[in-house]
MINU-453776 format. One record per residue (C-alpha): residue in three letters; x, y, z. Coordinates in Angstrom, 1 decimal, always signed. Layout:
# MINU-453776
{aa->ALA	px->X	py->Y	pz->Z};
...
This chain:
# MINU-453776
{aa->MET	px->-175.5	py->+176.3	pz->+118.6};
{aa->ASN	px->-177.9	py->+175.0	pz->+116.5};
{aa->GLU	px->-181.0	py->+174.4	pz->+118.9};
{aa->ASN	px->-182.8	py->+172.4	pz->+116.2};
{aa->ARG	px->-180.8	py->+169.5	pz->+116.9};
{aa->TYR	px->-181.9	py->+168.8	pz->+120.0};
{aa->PRO	px->-184.8	py->+166.7	pz->+120.9};
{aa->LYS	px->-186.5	py->+169.1	pz->+123.1};
{aa->CYS	px->-189.2	py->+167.9	pz->+125.2};
{aa->HIS	px->-191.3	py->+169.6	pz->+128.0};
{aa->ILE	px->-193.1	py->+167.1	pz->+130.2};
{aa->TYR	px->-195.7	py->+168.8	pz->+132.6};
{aa->SER	px->-197.2	py->+166.5	pz->+135.4};
{aa->GLN	px->-200.5	py->+166.9	pz->+136.8};
{aa->ASP	px->-201.1	py->+168.6	pz->+139.9};
{aa->SER	px->-204.3	py->+167.1	pz->+141.2};
{aa->TRP	px->-207.0	py->+164.7	pz->+140.2};
{aa->HIS	px->-208.5	py->+165.4	pz->+137.1};
{aa->ASP	px->-206.1	py->+168.1	pz->+136.1};
{aa->GLU	px->-204.6	py->+167.2	pz->+132.4};
{aa->ALA	px->-200.9	py->+166.2	pz->+132.1};
{aa->TYR	px->-198.8	py->+167.5	pz->+129.0};
{aa->ILE	px->-196.1	py->+166.6	pz->+127.1};
{aa->ILE	px->-194.8	py->+169.2	pz->+124.5};
{aa->GLY	px->-192.0	py->+168.9	pz->+122.3};
{aa->ASN	px->-190.6	py->+169.6	pz->+118.9};
{aa->LYS	px->-190.5	py->+166.9	pz->+116.1};
{aa->LYS	px->-187.2	py->+165.4	pz->+117.2};
{aa->GLY	px->-187.8	py->+165.0	pz->+121.0};
{aa->LEU	px->-191.3	py->+163.6	pz->+120.1};
{aa->GLU	px->-190.1	py->+160.9	pz->+118.0};
{aa->LYS	px->-187.2	py->+160.2	pz->+120.7};
{aa->LEU	px->-189.9	py->+160.1	pz->+123.4};
{aa->ARG	px->-191.8	py->+157.5	pz->+121.1};
{aa->ASP	px->-188.6	py->+155.6	pz->+120.1};
{aa->ALA	px->-187.4	py->+155.4	pz->+123.9};
{aa->ILE	px->-191.2	py->+153.9	pz->+124.8};
{aa->ASN	px->-191.1	py->+151.5	pz->+122.0};
{aa->LEU	px->-187.3	py->+150.4	pz->+123.5};
{aa->THR	px->-188.7	py->+149.8	pz->+126.8};
{aa->LEU	px->-191.6	py->+147.7	pz->+125.7};
{aa->GLU	px->-188.8	py->+145.7	pz->+123.9};
{aa->LYS	px->-186.0	py->+145.4	pz->+126.4};
{aa->GLY	px->-186.9	py->+147.0	pz->+129.8};
{aa->ASN	px->-186.0	py->+149.9	pz->+131.2};
{aa->THR	px->-184.7	py->+152.9	pz->+129.2};
{aa->LYS	px->-183.3	py->+156.0	pz->+130.2};
{aa->ASN	px->-182.5	py->+158.7	pz->+127.6};
{aa->ASP	px->-181.9	py->+162.2	pz->+127.7};
{aa->PHE	px->-183.9	py->+165.3	pz->+126.4};
{aa->TRP	px->-183.8	py->+169.1	pz->+126.7};
{aa->PRO	px->-186.3	py->+171.7	pz->+127.5};
{aa->LYS	px->-185.9	py->+175.0	pz->+126.1};
{aa->ASP	px->-183.3	py->+176.3	pz->+128.3};
{aa->LEU	px->-181.3	py->+173.6	pz->+127.2};
{aa->GLU	px->-180.3	py->+172.0	pz->+130.7};
{aa->GLY	px->-180.4	py->+168.4	pz->+129.8};
{aa->TYR	px->-182.5	py->+166.1	pz->+131.7};
{aa->ASP	px->-182.9	py->+162.1	pz->+131.8};
{aa->VAL	px->-186.4	py->+160.3	pz->+131.3};
{aa->LEU	px->-186.4	py->+157.3	pz->+132.9};
{aa->ILE	px->-189.4	py->+154.9	pz->+131.5};
{aa->ALA	px->-190.1	py->+151.3	pz->+132.9};
{aa->CYS	px->-193.1	py->+149.0	pz->+131.7};
{aa->VAL	px->-194.5	py->+146.9	pz->+135.2};
{aa->GLU	px->-197.5	py->+145.1	pz->+135.8};
{aa->ASP	px->-200.7	py->+146.5	pz->+137.3};
{aa->GLU	px->-199.6	py->+145.2	pz->+141.0};
{aa->VAL	px->-196.4	py->+146.7	pz->+140.7};
{aa->LEU	px->-198.0	py->+149.9	pz->+139.3};
{aa->ASP	px->-200.9	py->+149.9	pz->+142.5};
{aa->ASP	px->-198.2	py->+149.9	pz->+144.7};
{aa->LEU	px->-196.8	py->+153.2	pz->+143.8};
{aa->ALA	px->-197.5	py->+156.7	pz->+145.0};
{aa->LEU	px->-199.8	py->+158.8	pz->+142.9};
{aa->PRO	px->-198.2	py->+161.1	pz->+140.4};
{aa->TYR	px->-199.9	py->+164.3	pz->+142.1};
{aa->SER	px->-198.2	py->+167.3	pz->+143.5};
{aa->PRO	px->-197.2	py->+167.0	pz->+147.4};
{aa->GLU	px->-199.2	py->+170.1	pz->+147.7};
{aa->PHE	px->-202.6	py->+168.2	pz->+146.8};
{aa->TYR	px->-201.6	py->+164.2	pz->+147.8};
{aa->ASP	px->-200.0	py->+162.7	pz->+150.7};
{aa->ARG	px->-198.4	py->+159.8	pz->+150.1};
{aa->LEU	px->-199.8	py->+157.0	pz->+152.1};
{aa->ASP	px->-197.3	py->+155.0	pz->+154.2};
{aa->ASP	px->-197.5	py->+151.9	pz->+152.2};
{aa->GLU	px->-197.1	py->+153.6	pz->+148.8};
{aa->LYS	px->-193.5	py->+153.2	pz->+147.2};
{aa->GLU	px->-191.7	py->+156.0	pz->+145.5};
{aa->ALA	px->-191.9	py->+155.7	pz->+141.5};
{aa->TYR	px->-188.3	py->+155.2	pz->+141.4};
{aa->THR	px->-188.4	py->+151.8	pz->+142.7};
{aa->VAL	px->-189.2	py->+150.4	pz->+139.6};
{aa->LEU	px->-186.4	py->+151.6	pz->+137.6};
{aa->LYS	px->-183.6	py->+149.3	pz->+138.2};
{aa->LYS	px->-180.6	py->+148.7	pz->+135.9};
{aa->PRO	px->-179.7	py->+148.2	pz->+133.5};
{aa->TYR	px->-181.2	py->+151.0	pz->+131.7};
{aa->TYR	px->-181.4	py->+150.9	pz->+127.9};
{aa->ALA	px->-180.9	py->+153.8	pz->+125.7};
{aa->LEU	px->-181.4	py->+154.8	pz->+122.0};
{aa->LYS	px->-178.5	py->+154.9	pz->+119.9};
{aa->ASP	px->-178.1	py->+158.8	pz->+118.7};
């Protein structure tokens, strides 16, 4: 199996306030992430497949929303550090179909 053909991308979230978040990938993975963001800005919600180093594929869903929508969402911190407020919505609520995908 040629692992170089996979768009590999590791996305590490921040655990708590002021922590760093990381996006680390091979060239193909970072170019695909860039292209997926550009497609989201052009057409709307996107859903594209990526792979971590163990090649267990996963989807990255991306949405571009207005500030008012973003302000209603739960913060992206680990539940260990942040308890979601009752009036905050889960992030997946803005990821409505249709999803656009890049053509391989």
